[in-house]
C-alpha positions in Angstrom: 0.0 0.0 0.0 1.4 3.4 -1.0 1.8 6.3 1.4 -0.9 8.1 -0.5 -3.4 5.2 0.1 -2.4 4.8 3.7 -3.1 8.5 4.2 -6.5 8.4 2.5 -8.0 5.0 3.4 -9.8 4.2 5.5 -9.3 6.9 8.1 -10.6 9.7 6.0 -13.7 7.8 5.3 -14.4 7.8 9.0 -13.7 11.5 9.3 -16.1 12.3 6.4 -18.7 9.6 7.0 -21.7 12.0 6.9 -23.6 11.4 3.7 -23.2 14.2 1.2 -25.4 15.2 -1.8 -23.7 16.6 -4.9 -25.2 18.1 -8.0 -23.3 17.4 -11.2 -23.5 19.3 -14.5 -22.3 17.9 -17.8 -22.0 19.9 -21.1 -18.8 18.5 -22.7 -20.5 17.6 -26.0 -24.1 17.4 -27.1 -25.9 16.3 -24.0 -27.1 18.8 -21.4 -27.2 16.6 -18.4 -27.6 17.2 -14.6 -27.6 14.7 -11.8 -28.1 14.8 -8.0 -26.4 12.0 -6.2 -25.8 11.0 -2.6 -22.5 9.6 -1.3 -24.8 6.8 0.0 -24.9 5.7 -3.7 -28.4 7.0 -4.2 -29.5 8.8 -7.3 -31.8 11.5 -6.0 -32.7 13.2 -9.3 -31.4 13.5 -12.9 -32.3 15.3 -16.1 -30.9 15.1 -19.7 -31.6 17.0 -22.8 -30.2 15.3 -25.9 -29.5 17.3 -29.1 -29.1 14.4 -31.5 -32.2 15.0 -33.6 -31.4 18.7 -34.0 -27.8 18.1 -35.1 -29.0 15.3 -37.5 -31.4 17.7 -39.2 -29.1 20.6 -39.5 -25.8 18.8 -40.3 -24.3 19.4 -43.7 -23.3 16.6 -46.1 -19.6 17.2 -46.1 -18.4 13.6 -46.3 -19.1 11.8 -49.6 -18.9 8.3 -50.9 -19.2 7.2 -54.5 -23.0 7.0 -54.3 -23.6 8.2 -50.8 -23.4 11.5 -48.8 -24.1 11.8 -45.2 -24.4 14.6 -42.6 -21.6 15.4 -40.2 -21.8 15.0 -36.4 -22.1 17.6 -33.6 -22.0 21.2 -34.7 -20.1 23.0 -31.8 -21.8 26.4 -32.2 -25.3 24.8 -32.3 -24.5 22.6 -29.3 -23.3 25.7 -27.4 -26.6 27.5 -28.1 -28.7 24.5 -27.1 -26.7 24.1 -23.8 -27.4 27.8 -23.1 -31.1 27.2 -23.6 -31.4 23.8 -21.9 -29.3 24.3 -18.7 -31.8 26.2 -16.7 -34.5 23.5 -17.5 -32.2 20.6 -16.7 -31.1 22.1 -13.3 -34.7 23.1 -12.5 -35.9 19.5 -13.3 -33.5 18.1 -10.7 -34.3 20.7 -8.1 -38.0 20.1 -8.5 -37.4 16.3 -8.0 -35.4 17.3 -4.9 -38.4 19.0 -3.3 -37.6 22.5 -4.8 -34.7 23.0 -2.4 -31.0 23.6 -2.4 -30.6 23.2 1.3 -29.5 19.5 1.2 -27.0 20.0 -1.7 -23.5 20.1 -0.3 -21.5 20.8 -3.5 -21.6 21.4 -7.2 -19.5 19.3 -9.6 -18.9 20.4 -13.1 -17.1 18.9 -16.2 -14.4 21.4 -17.2 -12.3 19.0 -19.4 -11.9 17.5 -21.9 -14.6 18.3 -24.5 -15.8 20.9 -26.9 -14.7 24.2 -25.5 -17.8 26.3 -26.5 -20.0 23.7 -24.8 -17.8 23.5 -21.7 -18.0 27.3 -21.4 -21.8 27.2 -21.1 -21.6 24.8 -18.2 -18.9 27.0 -16.5 -20.9 30.3 -16.9 -24.1 28.8 -15.6 -22.3 27.1 -12.7 -20.7 30.3 -11.6 -24.1 31.9 -11.3 -25.2 29.0 -9.1 -22.1 29.1 -6.9 -22.5 32.8 -6.3 -26.1 32.4 -5.3 -25.9 29.2 -3.1 -22.4 29.5 -1.6 -21.5 25.8 -1.9 -18.2 24.0 -2.6 -17.1 23.7 -6.3 -15.6 20.5 -7.6 -14.1 20.6 -11.1 -14.3 17.2 -12.9 -12.3 15.4 -15.6 -14.9 13.9 -17.9 -13.0 10.6 -18.5 -12.2 10.2 -14.8 -15.9 10.4 -14.1 -16.6 7.7 -16.7 -14.0 5.5 -15.1 -15.6 5.7 -11.7 -19.3 5.5 -12.6 -19.5 1.8 -12.0 -18.6 2.3 -8.3 -21.9 4.1 -7.9 -23.8 1.0 -8.9 -21.4 -1.7 -7.6 -19.8 -1.2 -4.2 -17.8 -4.4 -4.6 -15.4 -2.7 -7.0 -12.3 -2.1 -5.0 -9.2 -0.1 -5.8 -7.0 -0.7 -7.8 -9.0 -1.8 -10.9 -8.5 -1.8 -14.6 -10.8 0.3 -16.8 -11.5 0.4 -20.5 -13.2 3.7 -21.6 -14.6 3.6 -25.1 -16.7 6.4 -26.5 -17.3 8.6 -29.5 -14.4 10.9 -28.5 -12.0 8.7 -26.5 -10.6 5.2 -26.2 -8.2 4.3 -23.4 -7.1 1.7 -20.9 -6.0 2.7 -17.5 -5.2 1.4 -14.0 -7.3 3.2 -11.4 -5.5 3.3 -8.0 -7.8 5.7 -6.3 -10.5 8.3 -6.9 -7.8 10.7 -8.2 -4.9 8.5 -9.2 -4.9 7.0 -12.7 -2.2 5.3 -14.9 -2.8 5.4 -18.7 -1.7 2.1 -20.3 -3.1 2.7 -23.8 -5.0 5.2 -25.9 -6.2 5.8 -29.4 -3.5 7.2 -31.6 -6.0 8.5 -34.2 -9.8 8.1 -33.9 -11.9 6.4 -31.3 -14.0 3.2 -32.0 -17.2 5.3 -31.4 -16.1 7.8 -34.0 -15.3 5.0 -36.4 -18.7 3.4 -35.8 -20.6 6.7 -36.2 -18.9 7.6 -39.5 -19.6 4.1 -41.0 -23.2 4.3 -39.8 -23.6 7.6 -41.6 -22.2 6.3 -44.9 -24.5 3.2 -44.6 -27.4 5.6 -44.3 -28.6 4.2 -41.0 -29.6 7.6 -39.8 -31.8 8.2 -42.9 -33.4 4.8 -43.4 -33.5 3.3 -39.9 -36.7 1.7 -38.7 -35.2 1.8 -35.2 -35.7 4.6 -32.7 -32.0 5.1 -31.7 -30.1 8.2 -30.9 -26.6 7.1 -32.0 -24.8 5.4 -34.8 -23.5 2.7 -32.4 -27.0 1.8 -31.3 -28.2 1.6 -34.9 -25.3 -0.5 -35.9 -25.9 -2.9 -33.1 -29.6 -3.3 -34.2 -28.7 -4.1 -37.8 -25.8 -6.4 -36.8 -28.2 -8.8 -35.2 -29.2 -10.1 -38.6 -25.7 -10.0 -40.0 -22.9 -12.5 -40.4 -19.7 -11.2 -38.7 -17.5 -13.6 -40.8 -18.6 -12.1 -44.1 -15.5 -10.1 -44.6 -12.4 -12.0 -43.3 -10.1 -9.5 -44.9 -11.4 -6.9 -42.5 -10.8 -9.0 -39.4 -7.4 -10.2 -40.7 -6.3 -6.5 -41.1 -7.1 -5.8 -37.5 -5.3 -9.0 -36.3 -2.2 -8.0 -38.3 -2.2 -4.6 -36.8 -2.3 -6.0 -33.3 0.5 -8.5 -34.1 2.8 -5.8 -35.5 2.1 -3.2 -32.8 3.0 -4.7 -29.4 1.6 -2.0 -27.2 -1.7 -1.1 -25.7 -2.7 1.7 -28.1 -5.6 1.7 -30.5 -6.0 2.7 -34.1 -9.2 2.6 -36.1 -8.5 4.8 -39.2 -7.5 1.6 -41.1 -10.8 0.0 -40.4 -12.7 3.1 -41.3 -10.9 3.5 -44.6 -11.3 -0.2 -45.5 -15.0 -0.1 -44.7 -15.6 3.1 -46.7 -14.0 1.4 -49.7 -16.0 -1.7 -49.1 -19.3 0.2 -49.0 -18.5 2.2 -52.2 -17.6 -1.0 -54.1 -20.6 -3.1 -52.8 -23.2 -0.4 -53.5 -22.3 -0.4 -57.2 -24.2 -3.7 -57.7 -25.8 -4.7 -54.4 -28.2 -1.9 -53.7 -31.8 -0.7 -53.3 -33.3 2.6 -54.0 -35.2 4.4 -51.2 -37.0 7.7 -51.4 -35.7 10.2 -48.9 -37.4 13.7 -48.6 -38.8 13.4 -52.1 -35.5 12.2 -53.7 -34.6 8.7 -54.6 -31.2 7.6 -53.1 -29.2 4.5 -53.4 -28.5 2.3 -50.3 -27.0 -1.1 -49.7 -29.3 -4.1 -49.6 -30.5 -5.0 -46.1 -28.4 -8.2 -45.8 -25.2 -6.6 -47.0 -25.7 -3.7 -44.7 -26.3 -6.0 -41.7 -23.2 -8.1 -42.6 -21.0 -5.0 -42.7 -22.4 -3.8 -39.3 -21.7 -7.3 -37.7 -18.2 -7.4 -39.2 -17.3 -3.9 -38.0 -18.4 -4.8 -34.5 -16.3 -7.9 -34.6 -13.2 -6.1 -35.8 -13.5 -3.5 -33.1 -13.9 -6.1 -30.5 -10.8 -8.0 -31.7 -8.6 -5.0 -31.1 -10.2 -4.0 -27.8 -9.6 -7.5 -26.5 -6.1 -7.7 -27.7 -5.1 -4.5 -26.0 -6.9 -5.5 -22.8 -5.1 -8.8 -22.7 -1.7 -7.1 -23.2 -2.5 -4.6 -20.4 -3.3 -7.4 -18.0 0.0 -9.1 -18.9 1.8 -5.8 -18.2 0.1 -5.5 -14.8 1.1 -9.1 -13.9 4.7 -8.3 -15.0 4.6 -5.4 -12.6 3.1 -7.5 -9.8 0.0 -5.4 -9.7 -3.0 -7.4 -8.6 -6.5 -6.5 -9.8 -9.8 -8.2 -9.5 -12.1 -5.9 -11.5 -12.4 -4.7 -15.1 -14.6 -1.7 -15.5 -15.9 -1.0 -19.0 -17.6 2.4 -19.6 -18.3 5.0 -22.2 -20.9 5.1 -24.9 -19.5 2.2 -26.9 -19.8 0.0 -23.7 -23.5 0.1 -24.2 -23.1 -2.1 -27.3 -24.0 -5.5 -25.9 -22.0 -7.4 -28.6 -18.8 -5.6 -27.7 -19.6 -5.8 -24.0 -20.2 -9.6 -24.2 -16.9 -10.1 -26.1 -15.0 -8.3 -23.4 -16.8 -10.2 -20.6 -15.8 -13.5 -22.2 -12.1 -12.5 -22.3 -12.3 -11.2 -18.7 -13.8 -14.5 -17.5 -11.0 -16.4 -19.1 -8.5 -14.2 -17.3 -10.2 -14.4 -13.9 -11.5 -10.9 -13.7 -14.9 -9.6 -12.7 -16.4 -7.3 -15.3 -18.5 -4.4 -14.3 -20.3 -2.0 -16.6 -22.7 0.8 -15.6 -26.3 0.3 -16.7 -26.6 1.0 -20.4 -28.2 4.4 -19.9 -25.2 5.6 -17.8 -22.6 4.4 -20.3 -23.2 7.5 -22.4 -22.6 11.1 -21.0 -24.8 11.9 -18.1 -24.9 14.2 -15.1 -25.1 11.4 -12.6 -21.5 10.3 -13.3 -20.3 13.9 -12.7 -22.2 14.1 -9.5 -20.8 10.7 -8.3 -17.2 11.7 -9.1 -17.9 14.8 -7.0 -19.2 12.6 -4.2 -16.0 10.6 -4.1 -13.9 13.7 -4.1 -16.0 15.2 -1.3 -15.8 12.1 0.8 -12.1 11.9 0.6 -11.6 15.7 1.0 -9.9 16.1 -2.4 -7.5 19.0 -2.9 -9.6 19.8 -6.0 -12.5 21.2 -3.9 -12.8 24.9 -3.9 -14.8 26.1 -0.8 -17.1 29.2 -0.8 -14.5 31.4 1.1 -12.0 30.7 -1.8 -14.5 31.5 -4.6 -13.4 35.1 -5.3 -14.0 37.0 -8.5 -10.5 36.3 -9.5 -11.1 32.6 -9.0 -14.2 32.6 -11.1 -12.3 34.4 -13.9 -9.6 31.7 -13.7 -12.0 28.8 -14.5 -11.3 27.8 -18.1 -12.4 24.9 -20.2 -9.8 22.5 -21.5 -10.7 21.0 -24.9 -7.9 18.5 -24.5 -6.6 17.2 -21.2 -4.1 14.5 -20.1 -5.5 11.5 -18.3 -3.4 10.3 -15.4 0.2 9.2 -15.6 1.2 8.2 -19.1 2.8 4.7 -19.2 2.1 4.0 -22.9 5.7 4.4 -24.1 7.1 2.3 -21.3 4.7 -0.5 -22.3 5.7 -0.2 -26.0 9.3 -0.5 -25.1 8.6 -3.9 -23.4 7.4 -5.4 -26.7 4.9 -7.6 -24.9 3.6 -10.7 -26.7 0.1 -12.1 -26.2 
C-alpha cells in the first residue's frame, strides 16, 4: 500500500462519514445533463436534454462516398446555443425532484475537461451563477475520470485498484485506477476512437436516414442491424485488425485503417448490391439490407478483436509489474453495445477478472456520473475542492475549459518498449 493510500484509506472515510449530496453538470459535447447523487450511492434526481435529432437535421453533407453522402456530427456552435437554452431547465428539473430546495445540496461538480470548449463554457458560466447564489463548494471534474468511476456508484464491490476500459465517441483508453484521483494510462487511441469510427460508418451506410429503429446514435443503430448479419462475411477486415495487433505490441488503439477499409467496401458493394429508397422526395441508393447487416456485424467484430487484444496485453503488463487487480470496469458510450460488452466479458472471465459496466443508460454522457465523481472527491476531501470562502471574483475568472486534457500518468511508451507478446 502506497503512502498516499495509507493517508487516504480508510481513516478519511471515517472522518467524512456523513452522507453528502452533490449536483453534477455535464456539457462536454451534445448532452445537457444534470444529476443529483448522494454519497450513500443514491440517485436523487437526474435530467438530460439530448441534441441528437437537431444536429442530425441541421448537419451538412460534407463527407461523400461514391453514391452516398451523409451529414456530419455535432455542430459546436449549435451545441453551445442549445446548452445555453437547456441548462436552466435541466437544473430546474433536478431541483424540483429534490423538493424544490438547495438546502440539502453540499457541493456542485462540473465537467471542465476534456470536451468541446464552446460547450464547456456554457456549463462554466451557468455554474458560476449557481455558486455565487448558493455558496456551496465547487468540484471541477475530468470527464473521462468520471466515466472510469461511474461503476462504483452501482457496484460497491469494485475495489481499488482496478483496470478500466473507456470507449466512447471521442475517446478510447485503458487505465489502471489506483484511487479516486490516481490514474495510470496504459493505452489510448492514436487516431480516432471506435465510437467515432462506428458513427462515420453508420452515416455512410445511411442508418440515420433509413432506420426503422428509434435510436439516438450510430452505435445503437449498428448494433440493431448487426443482429441479422454474419460477422464472418469479410475475413479481410478482421485479418487486417489482427495483423495490426500483431505488429504493434503496445496497448494503443488505431481505427483509421478499419474506417478507410469499410468506406471502400461500401463504395464497391453499392455499385451492384443496392436498393433505391425515397428520402425527402429524392430517390437515393443504399445497400441491400443483408449486406448492410453483414457490414455492421463485421465492424463490431473487428473493433472487439482490437479491444480484447489491447486489454489482454494490459493485463499481462500488470502481472509483469506484480499489480493485482480483481475488477475490469468498462464504460463510455461504446460500452452500451452488448456485442462488444459480451466479447470483453468473455475475455475477462478467461483471465479471472470480474467485469463491471454501468447500466446502459449511464454508459453515455450523463450528469449522474459527474455528481458521483464529485461525491468521491468530497468524501475523501480532495484537494480539488474549492470552498465558498475561496471563490473570489479572480477565482471565477480563472475557471477555463480544456478541450484536450491529459488523463493520469502516461505509461504508454514504457509498455511499448517492453514489446509484450500475447
